[in-house]
C-alpha positions, 0 to 999 in steps of 0.5 A: 500500500502506498503512503497516504493511501485512503484505502483500508486494509481488509483481512479475514480469519477464523477463530475457534469457538468451542468445537467450531469456527467463527469467521471474522472480517477486519477492516483497518484504516490506513490512517488510524485516528487516535482514540477511535475504538473499534466497532463490532458489527452484528448482522441480522437474520438470525442467519443472514451473514455479514454481507448485507452490512458489509458497507459499514466497513466504510466507517474505517474511512473515519480512522477506526477499525470495523469488525464483521463476523458471520455468526455460527450457522451461517456464511463462512462460519461453521454450519450445523444443519443437524443441531436440534432446535433448542441449540439455537438460542440467544445465549449461544450467540452471546457466548460466541460474541464473548469468545470473539472479543477475548480471542481478538484481545479487545479491551474497549469497543463499540457495538452495532447490531442491525435487526436481530443483531440489535436484539443480540446487542441488547442481550450482550449489553444487559450482561454489562461486558467490561469493554463495551463503550457504546451500543447502537441498536438499529432497526430492532424490536425489544420483543418479538410480540411487539414485532408481530404486532407491528408486522400485522399493522403493516400487513393490513396496509398491503393491497387486499389481493396481496393480503389474501394471497399471503393468508391463503398460502399460510393456511395451507402451509404452501409458503414456497409457492411462487404466488406466495413469494411474489406477495411477500416481495410486496411487503419486502419492497415497502418495509425491508429494502426500498432500493431498486434494484436490491443491492448485491450485498443484500442479495448475497446474504439472502442467497446464502440463507436460502441455500442453508436456512437452518438458523433463520427458519429455526429461530425466526420462521419462513419470512419476516412477518410470519414468525413461528420460530424459537424466538417468537416469545423472546423479549428483553424489555424487563432487562433493559434497565441493566444496560449501562452503555450509552445507546443509540436506537435507529430506525427508518420511517417505513421500517418493519421495525415500527416505532412501537417495537423499539420504543421500550429501548427508549423508555427503559435504557438509562442513557439513550438517544434515538434517530428516525431516518426519513424515506427509509425502511429496515435497511437504512444503511443500504438505502441511505448509506452516507446519512446512516454512516454519518449518524453512526460515526458521530455517535461513536466519536462522542463515546470514544473516550 
């Protein structure tokens, strides 16, 4: 790399986690800014891999290291398609994160989670890890009951024929029928990612999840608004007062994570701010990447010390 180049250095590695491997992607700035703590990014799904949040690596342009990883069961990490349903639970992923921080030798860091990643971030923060300096919860619900309520509200706003198609195929269980998938896409185009065509990074995460859907189907269900998996009763609301780290809650105006789903974070986390991005949905970071990174970058800089 030539002197003065603004191009960050990207390296990948795997680290052991119990009997398995966690794949890690580290983006290091060419010109590190003094005092800028590393940012760890938690992807969503569960089971959607890091690809669709990969562009957050561009925060390295502000002089900080950005760490992505594929959570167990997806992407480049170990896949366990034969693991029983009860294996896939939030504590598993908290333990994987704790192991990652130890293996990378991180003493102080920021944490950003998108969608399920924000749920996981909240779970981690309630444990009060010593090195956590800030938490960004992006496009995430505080409970799956609230998520289901929000999804039902948004679904009721879809055209009547789309609603009828979704309900008909769900009742028969034929949720892989092309007509059902086309109807589901109407919801996705309104509330998941409004960018047309869908960004390649997002398509990569979807493709790897569809190729090996164990984690997503087990914990969530077949899609974003028909949640029948093991997370369906999950809630962190009664533990939010345990979070000590300064927290940013971010969402989009048309987000499938509706305002009611994330309001408990604002109500119960002791030190919290919130930001709603206009003309954006669930993947704000793909729809308005520069605006998203600017808000996140400012928040991180305020809590570097």
